[in-house]
MARLUMDO-883894 format. One record per atom (N, C-alpha, C): atom name; y, x, z. Coordinates in nm, 4 decimals. Each point is the difference from the previous one (the first is absolute). Example, Ala and Ser with C-alpha at 12.3 -4.5 7.8 and 13.67 -1.06 7.14 Angstrom:
2
+-------+----------+----------+----------+
| dovex |       py |       px |       pz |
+-------+----------+----------+----------+
|     N |  -0.5690 |   1.3190 |   0.7800 |
|    CA |   0.1190 |  -0.0890 |   0.0000 |
|     C |   0.1200 |   0.0900 |   0.0000 |
|     N |   0.1050 |  -0.0350 |  -0.0720 |
|    CA |   0.1190 |   0.0820 |   0.0060 |
|     C |   0.1090 |  -0.0770 |   0.0730 |
+-------+----------+----------+----------+
REM end
This chain:
93
+-------+----------+----------+----------+
| dovex |       py |       px |       pz |
+-------+----------+----------+----------+
|     N |  -2.2859 |  -0.5474 |   2.5207 |
|    CA |   0.0270 |  -0.0383 |  -0.1376 |
|     C |   0.1149 |   0.0848 |  -0.0549 |
|     N |  -0.0233 |   0.0648 |  -0.1123 |
|    CA |   0.1015 |   0.0856 |  -0.0604 |
|     C |   0.0914 |  -0.0821 |  -0.0892 |
|     N |   0.1293 |   0.0022 |   0.0287 |
|    CA |   0.0955 |  -0.0751 |  -0.0811 |
|     C |   0.0956 |   0.0916 |  -0.0736 |
|     N |  -0.0293 |   0.1293 |  -0.0044 |
|    CA |   0.0867 |   0.0964 |  -0.0659 |
|     C |  -0.0059 |  -0.0098 |  -0.1513 |
|     N |   0.0818 |   0.0800 |  -0.0663 |
|    CA |   0.0074 |  -0.0064 |  -0.1453 |
|     C |  -0.1239 |   0.0546 |  -0.0680 |
|     N |  -0.0879 |   0.0677 |   0.0731 |
|    CA |  -0.1214 |   0.0551 |  -0.0583 |
|     C |  -0.1241 |  -0.0833 |   0.0319 |
|     N |   0.0169 |  -0.1227 |   0.0460 |
|    CA |  -0.1128 |  -0.0810 |   0.0436 |
|     C |  -0.0964 |  -0.0354 |  -0.1130 |
|     N |   0.0458 |  -0.0011 |  -0.1250 |
|    CA |  -0.0867 |  -0.0381 |  -0.1109 |
|     C |  -0.0664 |   0.1200 |  -0.0673 |
|     N |   0.0202 |   0.1188 |   0.0527 |
|    CA |  -0.0618 |   0.1187 |  -0.0583 |
|     C |  -0.1485 |  -0.0017 |   0.0325 |
|     N |  -0.0810 |   0.0299 |  -0.0975 |
|    CA |  -0.1432 |  -0.0017 |   0.0186 |
|     C |  -0.0577 |   0.1388 |  -0.0201 |
|     N |  -0.1181 |   0.0215 |   0.0515 |
|    CA |  -0.0685 |   0.1278 |  -0.0153 |
|     C |  -0.0800 |  -0.0040 |  -0.1292 |
|     N |   0.0178 |   0.1017 |  -0.0832 |
|    CA |  -0.0706 |   0.0059 |  -0.1265 |
|     C |  -0.1446 |   0.0418 |   0.0222 |
|     N |  -0.0901 |  -0.0590 |  -0.0783 |
|    CA |  -0.1403 |   0.0360 |   0.0088 |
|     C |  -0.0209 |   0.1450 |  -0.0414 |
|     N |   0.0733 |   0.0454 |  -0.1003 |
|    CA |  -0.0105 |   0.1376 |  -0.0483 |
|     C |   0.1402 |   0.0602 |  -0.0053 |
|     N |   0.0451 |   0.0627 |   0.1080 |
|    CA |   0.1371 |   0.0508 |   0.0033 |
|     C |   0.0275 |   0.1132 |  -0.0984 |
|     N |  -0.1029 |   0.0589 |  -0.0601 |
|    CA |   0.0211 |   0.1069 |  -0.0968 |
|     C |   0.0265 |  -0.0515 |  -0.1402 |
|     N |  -0.0187 |  -0.1280 |  -0.0209 |
|    CA |   0.0223 |  -0.0599 |  -0.1314 |
|     C |   0.1453 |  -0.0472 |  -0.0084 |
|     N |   0.0677 |   0.0312 |  -0.1101 |
|    CA |   0.1386 |  -0.0420 |  -0.0179 |
|     C |   0.0090 |  -0.1505 |  -0.0198 |
|     N |   0.1031 |  -0.0584 |   0.0571 |
|    CA |   0.0263 |  -0.1420 |  -0.0189 |
|     C |   0.0817 |  -0.0144 |  -0.1279 |
|     N |  -0.0427 |  -0.0866 |  -0.0921 |
|    CA |   0.0746 |  -0.0128 |  -0.1259 |
|     C |   0.1394 |  -0.0557 |   0.0227 |
|     N |   0.0950 |   0.0509 |  -0.0747 |
|    CA |   0.1377 |  -0.0473 |   0.0078 |
|     C |   0.0241 |  -0.0985 |  -0.1136 |
|     N |   0.0944 |  -0.0882 |   0.0207 |
|    CA |   0.0392 |  -0.0926 |  -0.1052 |
|     C |   0.0995 |   0.0689 |  -0.0908 |
|     N |   0.0059 |  -0.0440 |  -0.1208 |
|    CA |   0.0988 |   0.0507 |  -0.0942 |
|     C |   0.1126 |  -0.1016 |  -0.0054 |
|     N |   0.1059 |   0.0288 |   0.0713 |
|    CA |   0.1138 |  -0.0919 |   0.0056 |
|     C |   0.1058 |   0.0517 |  -0.0965 |
|     N |   0.0202 |  -0.0744 |  -0.1094 |
|    CA |   0.0903 |   0.0474 |  -0.1051 |
|     C |   0.1459 |  -0.0023 |   0.0448 |
|     N |   0.0783 |   0.0851 |  -0.0641 |
|    CA |   0.1441 |   0.0031 |   0.0255 |
|     C |   0.0645 |  -0.1237 |  -0.0619 |
|     N |   0.1002 |  -0.0514 |   0.0670 |
|    CA |   0.0759 |  -0.1143 |  -0.0489 |
|     C |   0.1476 |   0.0339 |   0.0024 |
|     N |   0.0746 |  -0.0654 |  -0.0833 |
|    CA |   0.1454 |   0.0178 |   0.0032 |
|     C |   0.0587 |  -0.0578 |   0.1280 |
|     N |  -0.0747 |  -0.0880 |   0.0635 |
|    CA |   0.0475 |  -0.0644 |   0.1232 |
|     C |  -0.0399 |   0.0761 |   0.1265 |
|     N |  -0.0731 |   0.1107 |  -0.0152 |
|    CA |  -0.0391 |   0.0799 |   0.1171 |
|     C |   0.1234 |   0.0507 |   0.0737 |
|     N |  -0.0173 |   0.0200 |   0.1281 |
|    CA |   0.1078 |   0.0495 |   0.0859 |
|     C |  -0.0364 |   0.1415 |   0.0430 |
|     N |   0.0979 |   0.0870 |   0.0041 |
|    CA |  -0.0225 |   0.1380 |   0.0422 |
|     C |   0.0819 |   0.0266 |   0.1246 |
|     N |  -0.0660 |   0.0555 |   0.1017 |
|    CA |   0.0665 |   0.0271 |   0.1274 |
|     C |  -0.0279 |   0.1422 |   0.0452 |
|     N |   0.0943 |   0.0540 |   0.0730 |
|    CA |  -0.0126 |   0.1329 |   0.0588 |
|     C |  -0.0718 |  -0.0161 |   0.1345 |
|     N |  -0.1159 |   0.0623 |   0.0135 |
|    CA |  -0.0799 |  -0.0086 |   0.1223 |
|     C |   0.0561 |   0.0970 |   0.1029 |
|     N |   0.0268 |  -0.0496 |   0.1209 |
|    CA |   0.0495 |   0.0908 |   0.1043 |
|     C |  -0.0984 |   0.0054 |   0.1167 |
|     N |   0.0260 |   0.0869 |   0.0931 |
|    CA |  -0.0967 |   0.0256 |   0.1079 |
|     C |  -0.0148 |  -0.1152 |   0.0993 |
|     N |   0.0836 |  -0.1018 |  -0.0086 |
|    CA |  -0.0150 |  -0.1158 |   0.0882 |
|     C |  -0.0630 |  -0.1192 |  -0.0716 |
|     N |  -0.0260 |   0.0127 |  -0.1301 |
|    CA |  -0.0607 |  -0.1090 |  -0.0765 |
|     C |  -0.1474 |  -0.0148 |   0.0324 |
|     N |  -0.0481 |  -0.1229 |  -0.0146 |
|    CA |  -0.1427 |  -0.0313 |   0.0065 |
|     C |  -0.0285 |  -0.0958 |  -0.1137 |
|     N |  -0.1141 |   0.0172 |  -0.0638 |
|    CA |  -0.0313 |  -0.0826 |  -0.1164 |
|     C |  -0.0143 |  -0.1477 |   0.0348 |
|     N |  -0.0494 |  -0.0313 |   0.1184 |
|    CA |  -0.0115 |  -0.1414 |   0.0364 |
|     C |   0.1378 |  -0.0648 |   0.0130 |
|     N |   0.0970 |   0.0754 |   0.0515 |
|    CA |   0.1371 |  -0.0525 |   0.0089 |
|     C |   0.0632 |  -0.0136 |  -0.1383 |
|     N |  -0.0283 |   0.0955 |  -0.0882 |
|    CA |   0.0529 |  -0.0081 |  -0.1363 |
|     C |  -0.0605 |  -0.1199 |  -0.0732 |
|     N |  -0.1297 |  -0.0221 |   0.0185 |
|    CA |  -0.0655 |  -0.1148 |  -0.0633 |
|     C |   0.0615 |  -0.1302 |   0.0504 |
|     N |   0.0277 |  -0.0060 |   0.1277 |
|    CA |   0.0641 |  -0.1196 |   0.0551 |
|     C |   0.1386 |  -0.0217 |  -0.0606 |
|     N |   0.0747 |   0.1088 |  -0.0128 |
|    CA |   0.1358 |  -0.0090 |  -0.0539 |
|     C |   0.0002 |  -0.0465 |  -0.1459 |
|     N |  -0.0913 |   0.0512 |  -0.0821 |
|    CA |   0.0015 |  -0.0313 |  -0.1428 |
|     C |  -0.0909 |  -0.1156 |  -0.0397 |
|     N |  -0.1079 |  -0.0226 |   0.0775 |
|    CA |  -0.0962 |  -0.1034 |  -0.0353 |
|     C |  -0.0021 |  -0.1185 |   0.0963 |
|     N |   0.0639 |   0.0154 |   0.1158 |
|    CA |  -0.0015 |  -0.1077 |   0.0981 |
|     C |  -0.1245 |  -0.0013 |   0.0875 |
|     N |  -0.0865 |   0.1010 |  -0.0176 |
|    CA |  -0.1215 |   0.0099 |   0.0805 |
|     C |  -0.0404 |   0.1461 |   0.0124 |
|     N |  -0.0298 |   0.0416 |   0.1205 |
|    CA |  -0.0382 |   0.1399 |   0.0230 |
|     C |  -0.1409 |   0.0310 |  -0.0484 |
|     N |  -0.0799 |  -0.1021 |  -0.0295 |
|    CA |  -0.1387 |   0.0235 |  -0.0386 |
|     C |  -0.0150 |   0.0658 |  -0.1370 |
|     N |   0.1055 |   0.0081 |  -0.0779 |
|    CA |  -0.0084 |   0.0582 |  -0.1340 |
|     C |   0.0446 |   0.1460 |  -0.0062 |
|     N |  -0.0014 |   0.0698 |   0.1121 |
|    CA |   0.0389 |   0.1415 |   0.0055 |
|     C |  -0.0853 |   0.0842 |  -0.0942 |
|     N |  -0.1252 |  -0.0373 |  -0.0166 |
|    CA |  -0.0932 |   0.0776 |  -0.0816 |
|     C |   0.0394 |   0.0004 |  -0.1485 |
|     N |   0.0721 |  -0.1016 |  -0.0446 |
|    CA |   0.0458 |  -0.0032 |  -0.1390 |
|     C |   0.0985 |   0.1130 |  -0.0243 |
|     N |   0.0910 |   0.0217 |   0.0924 |
|    CA |   0.0979 |   0.1082 |  -0.0126 |
|     C |  -0.0716 |   0.1344 |   0.0034 |
|     N |  -0.0943 |   0.0135 |   0.0898 |
|    CA |  -0.0771 |   0.1240 |   0.0112 |
|     C |  -0.0740 |   0.0285 |  -0.1300 |
|     N |  -0.0681 |  -0.0995 |  -0.0525 |
|    CA |  -0.0795 |   0.0151 |  -0.1209 |
|     C |   0.0867 |   0.0280 |  -0.1224 |
|     N |   0.1114 |  -0.0688 |  -0.0113 |
|    CA |   0.0883 |   0.0171 |  -0.1158 |
|     C |   0.0592 |   0.1401 |  -0.0079 |
|     N |   0.0046 |   0.0674 |   0.1135 |
|    CA |   0.0568 |   0.1350 |   0.0042 |
|     C |  -0.1072 |   0.1080 |   0.0092 |
|     N |  -0.1237 |  -0.0399 |  -0.0241 |
|    CA |  -0.1150 |   0.0919 |  -0.0046 |
|     C |  -0.0232 |   0.0779 |   0.1291 |
|     N |   0.0140 |  -0.0692 |   0.1121 |
|    CA |  -0.0319 |   0.0593 |   0.1297 |
|     C |  -0.1216 |  -0.0697 |   0.0576 |
|     N |  -0.0771 |   0.0738 |   0.0790 |
|    CA |  -0.1142 |  -0.0607 |   0.0677 |
|     C |   0.0331 |  -0.0365 |   0.1438 |
|     N |   0.0916 |   0.0743 |   0.0619 |
|    CA |   0.0440 |  -0.0339 |   0.1353 |
|     C |   0.1515 |   0.0172 |   0.0089 |
|     N |   0.0598 |  -0.0787 |   0.0861 |
|    CA |   0.1455 |   0.0016 |   0.0152 |
|     C |   0.0516 |   0.1347 |   0.0503 |
|     N |  -0.0811 |   0.0707 |   0.0763 |
|    CA |   0.0448 |   0.1251 |   0.0602 |
|     C |   0.0202 |   0.1108 |  -0.1025 |
|     N |  -0.0453 |  -0.0200 |  -0.1230 |
|    CA |   0.0217 |   0.0985 |  -0.1063 |
|     C |   0.1397 |  -0.0092 |  -0.0619 |
|     N |   0.0711 |  -0.1082 |   0.0263 |
|    CA |   0.1319 |  -0.0201 |  -0.0596 |
|     C |   0.1024 |   0.0819 |   0.0770 |
|     N |   0.0737 |   0.0820 |  -0.0719 |
|    CA |   0.1024 |   0.0857 |   0.0608 |
|     C |   0.1359 |  -0.0701 |   0.0000 |
|     N |   0.0780 |   0.0156 |   0.1071 |
|    CA |   0.1364 |  -0.0543 |   0.0001 |
|     C |   0.0788 |   0.0560 |  -0.1193 |
|     N |   0.0773 |  -0.0866 |  -0.0619 |
|    CA |   0.0799 |   0.0397 |  -0.1161 |
|     C |  -0.0654 |  -0.0368 |  -0.1324 |
|     N |  -0.1287 |  -0.0338 |   0.0024 |
|    CA |  -0.0673 |  -0.0396 |  -0.1235 |
|     C |   0.0488 |  -0.1379 |  -0.0438 |
|     N |   0.0030 |  -0.0203 |  -0.1301 |
|    CA |   0.0363 |  -0.1289 |  -0.0563 |
|     C |  -0.1288 |  -0.0788 |  -0.0206 |
|     N |  -0.0078 |  -0.1176 |   0.0622 |
|    CA |  -0.1172 |  -0.0853 |  -0.0135 |
|     C |   0.0299 |  -0.1160 |  -0.0936 |
|     N |  -0.0997 |  -0.0344 |  -0.0795 |
|    CA |   0.0107 |  -0.1159 |  -0.0895 |
|     C |  -0.0581 |  -0.1203 |   0.0722 |
|     N |   0.0769 |  -0.1071 |   0.0047 |
|    CA |  -0.0446 |  -0.1262 |   0.0573 |
|     C |  -0.0256 |  -0.0939 |  -0.1179 |
|     N |  -0.1282 |  -0.0242 |  -0.0342 |
|    CA |  -0.0278 |  -0.0912 |  -0.1101 |
|     C |   0.0529 |  -0.1401 |   0.0326 |
|     N |   0.0701 |  -0.0580 |  -0.0964 |
|    CA |   0.0672 |  -0.1272 |   0.0259 |
|     C |   0.0083 |  -0.0806 |  -0.1286 |
|     N |  -0.0185 |  -0.1276 |   0.0028 |
|    CA |  -0.0202 |  -0.0908 |   0.1117 |
|     C |  -0.1460 |  -0.0058 |   0.0443 |
|     N |  -0.0191 |  -0.0372 |   0.1242 |
|    CA |  -0.1316 |   0.0023 |   0.0625 |
|     C |  -0.0995 |  -0.0893 |  -0.0725 |
|     N |   0.0411 |  -0.1201 |  -0.0419 |
|    CA |  -0.0959 |  -0.0911 |  -0.0636 |
|     C |  -0.0591 |   0.0605 |  -0.1272 |
|     N |   0.0795 |   0.0734 |  -0.0771 |
|    CA |  -0.0511 |   0.0661 |  -0.1206 |
|     C |  -0.0937 |   0.1147 |   0.0357 |
|     N |   0.0332 |   0.0740 |   0.1031 |
|    CA |  -0.0833 |   0.1126 |   0.0438 |
|     C |  -0.1360 |  -0.0514 |   0.0474 |
|     N |  -0.0002 |  -0.1044 |   0.0807 |
|    CA |  -0.1255 |  -0.0551 |   0.0510 |
|     C |  -0.0866 |  -0.0554 |  -0.1131 |
|     N |   0.0630 |  -0.0620 |  -0.0998 |
|    CA |  -0.0751 |  -0.0503 |  -0.1150 |
|     C |  -0.0625 |   0.1159 |  -0.0776 |
|     N |   0.0752 |   0.1058 |  -0.0173 |
|    CA |  -0.0508 |   0.1193 |  -0.0705 |
|     C |  -0.1194 |   0.0599 |   0.0741 |
|     N |   0.0082 |   0.0085 |   0.1308 |
|    CA |  -0.1098 |   0.0547 |   0.0807 |
|     C |  -0.1213 |  -0.0933 |  -0.0082 |
|     N |   0.0245 |  -0.1304 |   0.0076 |
|    CA |  -0.1090 |  -0.0962 |  -0.0066 |
|     C |  -0.0769 |   0.0133 |  -0.1310 |
|     N |   0.0673 |   0.0302 |  -0.1075 |
|    CA |  -0.0644 |   0.0154 |  -0.1301 |
|     C |  -0.0847 |   0.1262 |  -0.0069 |
|     N |   0.0241 |   0.0953 |   0.0866 |
|    CA |  -0.0756 |   0.1254 |   0.0009 |
|     C |  -0.1265 |  -0.0077 |   0.0857 |
|     N |  -0.0065 |  -0.1014 |   0.0842 |
|    CA |  -0.1139 |  -0.0116 |   0.0924 |
|     C |  -0.1191 |  -0.0621 |  -0.0679 |
+-------+----------+----------+----------+
REM end
């Protein structure tokens, strides 16, 4: 049984098709952080949202498809507060 952070990743039926991204608007309450080489998005999500499962929101808000594309020193936007972000995403589905 896989209990790692990637356990919920699924195989796409058509890997050549792009996965649509959500449009997460900028807020005055957003937090901006300097990404360093020891950061991980799941840890950042835990720190700002209280749960590591929302790492994908940070990834999506910064227009990345995978975490490995983020370079150390980049400024990442953390959409905040989480309840407003989740409501916004729910309205897009």
